C-alpha positions as CSV (number, residue, x, y, z in Angstrom):
1,M,176.2,55.6,168.3
2,H,173.4,53.4,167.4
3,P,173.9,50.8,164.4
4,I,171.0,52.5,162.6
5,W,173.0,55.7,162.3
6,Q,176.7,54.2,161.8
7,R,175.7,53.4,157.9
8,L,174.4,56.9,157.2
9,F,177.3,59.0,157.3
10,I,178.9,60.9,154.5
11,N,181.8,63.2,153.8
12,P,179.6,66.4,153.8
13,K,181.7,67.8,151.4
14,S,182.1,65.0,148.5
15,K,178.7,63.0,149.6
16,R,181.1,59.9,149.8
17,E,179.9,57.3,152.1
18,L,182.3,57.1,155.2
19,K,184.0,54.1,156.9
20,F,185.0,53.9,160.5
21,F,188.4,53.0,161.8
22,G,189.0,52.5,165.5
23,K,187.6,50.8,168.7
24,Y,183.9,49.5,169.2
25,K,182.0,48.8,172.5
26,G,179.8,45.8,171.4
27,D,178.5,46.8,168.0
28,R,178.7,50.7,169.0
29,W,181.6,53.3,167.7
30,D,184.0,54.2,170.8
31,H,187.2,55.8,169.5
32,G,188.7,56.0,165.9
33,F,187.7,58.0,163.0
34,L,185.6,58.1,159.7
35,W,187.0,58.1,156.4
36,S,185.9,57.7,153.0
37,L,189.1,56.2,152.1
38,K,189.3,58.8,148.7
39,D,188.7,62.1,150.4
40,L,191.5,63.9,152.3
41,E,189.0,65.0,155.1
42,M,189.0,62.2,158.3
43,Y,186.6,63.0,161.1
44,P,187.2,62.0,164.9
45,V,185.2,60.0,166.8
46,L,185.1,60.2,170.5
47,E,183.4,58.4,173.0
48,G,181.1,57.1,169.9
49,I,180.4,60.9,169.2
50,P,181.8,61.9,164.9
51,I,182.8,65.1,165.0
52,F,182.7,67.4,161.9
53,I,183.6,70.5,163.3
54,P,187.3,71.8,164.4
55,P,186.9,72.6,167.8
56,Y,187.9,76.5,167.3
57,S,184.3,76.7,165.2
58,Q,182.2,74.8,168.0
59,S,179.8,76.9,170.2
60,W,179.5,76.5,174.2
61,P,182.8,77.2,175.8
62,Q,183.9,75.8,178.9
63,E,182.6,78.4,181.6
64,S,179.0,78.3,179.6
65,L,179.3,74.2,179.8
66,E,180.6,74.4,183.3
67,K,177.6,76.5,184.2
68,L,175.5,74.3,182.7
69,V,176.8,71.4,184.7
70,K,176.2,73.5,188.4
71,N,172.9,74.6,187.5
72,D,171.7,71.1,186.7
73,M,170.4,72.3,183.3
74,I,170.5,68.9,181.6
75,R,168.1,67.4,184.3
76,K,165.9,70.2,184.8
77,Q,165.4,70.1,181.1
78,W,164.5,66.5,180.6
79,E,162.1,66.6,183.4
80,R,160.7,69.6,182.2
81,G,160.0,68.0,179.0
82,K,157.7,65.6,180.5
83,I,155.5,68.3,182.2
84,V,155.2,70.4,179.1
85,I,154.0,67.1,177.0
86,S,151.6,66.6,179.8
87,R,150.6,70.0,180.0
88,D,150.5,71.1,176.2
89,D,148.3,69.4,173.6
90,I,150.0,70.3,170.1
91,I,153.5,69.1,172.0
92,L,151.8,66.3,172.8
93,R,149.9,65.2,169.4
94,L,153.6,66.5,167.6
95,S,155.3,64.2,169.8
96,K,152.6,61.2,169.2
97,M,153.5,62.0,165.0
98,V,156.9,61.5,165.8
99,V,156.2,58.1,167.6
100,N,154.2,56.7,164.9
101,R,155.9,57.8,161.8
102,G,159.7,57.7,163.0
103,R,162.3,54.7,162.9
104,I,165.1,57.1,162.2
105,I,164.7,60.5,163.6
106,L,167.1,63.4,163.6
107,D,166.6,66.3,166.2
108,I,168.2,69.4,164.4
109,A,170.7,72.1,166.6
110,T,169.1,70.2,169.9
111,G,171.2,72.8,172.1
112,P,170.5,72.8,176.1
113,G,167.1,72.0,175.7
114,G,167.0,68.9,173.8
115,G,164.7,69.7,171.6
116,F,161.8,66.9,170.9
117,I,163.7,64.6,172.7
118,P,162.8,64.8,176.2
119,Y,158.9,65.0,174.6
120,V,159.7,61.7,172.4
121,L,161.3,59.6,174.8
122,S,158.5,60.3,177.5
123,L,156.3,58.5,175.1
124,D,158.5,55.8,174.0
125,P,162.2,55.5,175.3
126,H,163.1,53.2,172.2
127,K,163.1,55.8,169.4
128,T,166.4,56.0,167.8
129,F,167.1,59.9,167.5
130,L,170.4,61.5,166.5
131,M,171.0,64.7,168.5
132,N,172.9,67.1,166.9
133,D,174.5,70.3,167.8
134,I,177.8,72.5,166.7
135,S,179.2,71.4,170.4
136,F,181.1,68.4,171.6
137,G,181.0,69.7,175.3
138,L,177.2,69.9,175.0
139,L,176.5,67.0,173.5
140,K,178.8,64.7,175.8
141,L,176.6,66.5,178.8
142,W,173.7,64.9,177.1
143,K,175.3,61.8,176.5
144,D,176.4,61.2,180.1
145,F,173.0,62.1,181.5
146,L,170.8,59.8,179.2
147,E,173.3,56.5,179.9
148,K,172.4,57.3,183.7
149,E,168.9,57.0,182.7
150,G,169.5,53.8,181.0
151,I,168.6,55.8,177.8
152,N,171.0,53.9,174.7
153,S,168.4,55.1,171.7
154,V,170.0,58.4,171.5
155,S,173.1,59.2,169.2
156,F,175.5,62.1,168.9
157,A,177.1,64.1,166.1
158,V,178.7,67.3,166.2
159,F,178.2,69.0,162.9
160,D,176.8,71.7,160.8
161,A,173.3,71.7,160.0
162,R,173.9,73.5,156.7
163,E,175.9,70.9,155.8
164,M,174.4,67.4,157.0
165,P,177.4,64.4,156.9
166,I,174.1,62.5,156.3
167,K,173.1,60.3,153.3
168,S,170.3,61.9,150.9
169,N,166.8,60.3,151.4
170,S,167.6,58.4,154.7
171,V,165.9,59.7,157.5
172,D,162.3,59.1,158.4
173,V,161.7,62.3,160.6
174,I,163.4,65.6,161.4
175,T,162.3,67.3,164.6
176,D,163.1,70.7,165.6
177,Q,162.7,72.8,168.7
178,A,163.9,76.6,167.5
179,G,167.3,75.1,165.8
180,F,166.4,76.5,162.6
181,D,165.3,79.7,164.1
182,N,169.1,80.5,165.5
183,I,171.1,79.3,162.9
184,F,173.0,81.6,160.6
185,Q,171.5,81.3,157.1
186,G,169.2,79.2,158.5
187,D,167.4,78.6,155.2
188,L,170.1,76.4,154.2
189,A,169.7,74.2,156.9
190,V,166.1,73.6,155.5
191,V,167.5,73.0,152.1
192,E,169.5,69.8,153.9
193,A,166.9,68.9,155.9
194,Y,165.1,68.2,152.4
195,R,167.8,66.7,151.3
196,V,168.3,64.0,153.8
197,L,164.5,63.3,154.8
198,K,163.0,60.1,152.8
199,H,160.3,61.0,150.3
200,G,157.1,61.0,152.5
201,G,159.4,61.9,155.3
202,I,158.3,64.8,157.4
203,L,159.6,67.8,159.5
204,V,158.0,68.6,162.3
205,S,159.1,71.9,164.2
206,L,158.2,74.5,167.1
207,N,159.6,77.6,165.7
208,S,159.1,81.3,165.9
209,V,159.2,84.9,163.8
210,I,159.7,88.4,164.9
211,D,156.2,90.6,163.9
212,R,157.1,92.0,160.9
213,E,155.1,95.4,162.0
214,C,156.8,95.8,165.4
215,F,160.4,95.3,163.2
216,S,159.4,97.9,160.7
217,K,158.9,100.6,163.1
218,L,163.2,100.4,163.5
219,P,165.0,103.1,161.6
220,L,166.0,101.7,158.2
221,D,169.6,101.6,158.9
222,I,169.0,99.6,162.0
223,R,166.6,96.9,160.2
224,K,169.5,96.5,157.1
225,K,171.8,95.9,159.8
226,W,170.4,93.4,162.2
227,E,169.1,91.8,159.0
228,S,172.9,91.5,157.6
229,K,174.0,90.7,161.0
230,L,171.7,87.8,161.7
231,K,170.8,86.6,159.0
232,L,168.2,84.5,160.8
233,L,164.7,83.0,159.4
234,S,163.4,84.2,162.9
235,T,163.7,88.0,161.3
236,K,162.6,87.5,158.1
237,C,159.7,85.2,157.5
238,M,157.7,82.3,159.0
239,L,159.6,78.4,158.7
240,A,156.6,77.6,156.7
241,E,157.3,79.9,153.9
242,V,161.0,78.7,153.3
243,L,159.6,74.8,153.6
244,K,157.0,75.5,150.7
245,R,159.8,77.5,148.8
246,V,162.5,74.4,149.4
247,G,159.8,71.9,148.1
248,F,158.0,70.9,151.1
249,K,154.4,70.6,151.3
250,V,153.1,72.3,154.4
251,L,150.5,70.0,156.6
252,S,150.1,72.5,159.2
253,N,151.3,76.0,160.1
254,E,149.5,76.3,163.9
255,F,150.0,79.6,165.7
256,R,150.9,78.7,169.0
257,S,151.3,82.2,170.9
258,E,152.6,85.7,171.0
259,R,154.6,87.5,173.4
260,E,156.8,90.9,173.9
261,L,160.5,90.6,173.8
262,S,162.0,92.1,176.9
263,P,165.4,94.3,176.3
264,D,167.0,91.3,178.7
265,E,166.5,88.8,175.8
266,G,169.2,90.1,173.7
267,E,171.1,92.6,171.5
268,L,168.2,93.0,168.9
269,P,165.1,93.9,171.7
270,R,168.0,95.8,173.6
271,E,168.5,98.1,170.9
272,A,164.9,98.2,169.5
273,A,164.1,99.6,173.0
274,K,166.5,102.5,172.7
275,Y,163.8,103.8,169.9
276,G,161.1,102.9,172.0
277,V,160.4,99.9,169.8
278,R,159.2,96.6,171.8
279,L,159.7,93.5,169.5
280,R,157.2,90.5,169.5
281,I,157.8,87.1,168.8
282,K,154.9,84.7,167.3
283,H,155.7,81.0,168.0
284,Y,154.1,78.3,165.6
285,A,154.1,74.4,165.3
286,T,155.0,73.5,161.8
287,V,154.4,70.0,160.4
288,A,155.7,69.5,156.5
289,V,156.5,66.5,154.2
290,K,159.1,65.7,151.5
291,R,157.0,65.1,148.7
């Protein structure tokens, strides 16, 4: 855990500042726990990674992690990031914006793809990211890989983005690559993103939304079922609309591309195909600032 981040953690419920008790490696946390001294909750720190979600609530079961290792997926995503930034002008522009605006950067719901981290670190390997996910095992894979690459500017934390254990007004930049899209009740994560960003801080996002015209062709009971089941932003509205409601000023919301979803890409497009509906998804690049 980079020293910059070590001073920014709070109890996600009481919002009290957390103190570390345990062993250090140099000036960085190694093994121990976080505690406010006043709350009942204590949060373990394993190999420098604070964990705010119990194992039974974490994603990515062991067999899925083993498949990622077998397919060398972390390395492939890292190399893919370097290729993408050399070919995609929008991602290159957004990544340069992160480099120029960010000293303390939080990547939301990073996943195996690595979020914005491969893009930005290909431009500046010293940027101090915090990589977030709800799986200790997945973050450990990224941690081990980046250490072998000689990169020590990335920190890791297991927490729910809808209840961030981060101090208010403390983060320069939040990056997101489909993270908000895939979080259940993702609008709550947007509210938290607004809280932890400094005034003048920016949110940079690559996000998507299912085309409403296509979705409206499904029977009403099917639409209600999926809207209730998923509660994902991608089935409701553009992220930019949610950002405005929360209080962000949207600086740009660029349409990037549109494509048809194959029935093999998930339960929703598979069920839609049964009714003769082929869903389409639109991709956007969004930048917003906390006023």
